[in-house]
N, C-alpha and C positions, 0 to 999 in steps of 0.2 A: 505494500500500499505507500502510495506517495502522499507526503504531508507538505502543505503549504501554509504559510502565515498571511493573512489579511488584516488590515486594519480598519476597523468599521468607522464610518464618519458618523457624525452626530447629525442632528436635523439642519445645521448651518453649513454642513459639507466638511467641518473640521475633525481630522482624524486626531482626537486629543491625545492618545496614546503615543502615536508617532509624534506629535508636536512636542510631547515631553521629552521624547529621545533627542529630537533636534535642538532643543534648549540645553539639554545636558551636553551635547556635542559642541555648542557654541561657547561652551567655557572651558574646553580642553586646553587651550593655548595658555590660559593663565591660572589653572587649577590643576595641579597634578592628580589629586584625589578624584576629581570629577573626571579626567582622562582615564584612569584606571576603571573607574564605574562604567564609563561608556565602552571601554575595550570589553569589559566583561559582559556588558548587555548584548553587544554585537555578536561576540562569540556565543554566547549563551542561546541567542535566537537561531544561530546556526546549528547549534546542537539539538534544539528544539526541532527545527524543521527537518534534521537528518534522523532523529529518534521518534518523532510524533510523540505520542501520549505514553510511548515507552519511558520517556523521560521522568515520569511519575515514580518508576521504580530504580532509577539510576542516578547516581550522583555525577554532576558535572566537575571534572577535574581539570584544571588549568594551572597556569603560572602567572604571577605578576610580571611587570615589566622589569622588575629587578631579580627574577628568577625564583622568587618564593612560591610554595604551593599554594593554590586557592581551591578550596573544594565546597560545594553546596548542593542541596536538592533544589534544583531549578524551579520544579513544578510541585504545587501543593493542591490538594482539593480544599475549597472553601466550604467548611462542614457546615455551617449556617445559610448557605447560599448555593446548595447543590442545583444543577450540575456544574456551577461556575468553578473555575480554577483559577491558580494565581501563578504568575511567572515572576521569579523573584532573584535578585541580585542585591547583593550588600557590598558596601565598601567604606572603611572607616573614614570618618570626618566628612563624607560625600552623602552618606545616608543609605536608605534601604529603597530600593526602584521596586515597585510592586505594580503588576499589570494584570488586570482582570480579563480573562477571556473563556471563550467555551469552544467546542469541537462541534462541527457540523460536516457530515458525510454526503458526499455526491459520487456514487457509484463506488470505486475503488480509490477515491480521492479523500484525504482527511483535511479538512481546511480548519485551522486553527483561528479564530476570529478575535482580535485583541479589542477590546472596548475602551477601557479607561485605564489610566495609570497615575500613580502619584509617587513623591520620593518622600519617604516617611523620615522622620528624625528621632521617632520613639516606638517602642514596640507597640502601644496602643496609639491609633491615630484617628481621631474623629474624621479627618479627610478621607482616609482608607475606607472606613465604615460608610461614608457617604457614597464614594464611586462604587462599592459593592452593591449597595442598595440601588444605585442608578442603573447599575451594569445588570442585575436581576430583572428589572423593569425593560430593559432593552432585550434581553435574552427571550422574555416572555412574548414581546411583540415580534421579535424575529421568528419565532415559532410559527405565529400565526401568518406572518407575510414576509418570508425571507428576500423576496424580490425587492422590497423596499430598502433593503440594505446592500446586498450584493447582487452584480449582474451574472447571471448563469451563462450568457452565451460565451462560447469557445470554451467552456468548461472541459469540452471532449479532449482538448489538447493535452490536458493532465492526465488523463486515464490512460 
């Protein structure tokens, strides 16, 4: 099964999760911690696309730019918001990047739909709770009307 990652736009067309990644990227020239966080986000997304939801059961193992080991479980289920999942990357001083997403299958294609993201500075984050609730609402609407969110034309090219 092939896996692809898509970023869902909101009503105004903004892909909020992707916008946050771009915002983090804009800080990498002046902030080494943001640079390392951005690198792990990008490598983590590649890992997720390569492993699909098998990443739920595997650790992402990498190295920092200085050669130190980095290990994290990139994907966790959101227990209070099933079937939503979270993509997770932490880096000291930069924070904890969290992106809420869900899986949608089209034939043999696994599409991971990234909804909303936040950069947390503490374990409990009201902002994360807010995006989890918003994402749950978007998921429910997606189930009723997926064409509102993604264009299935040309999806055969991935199968």
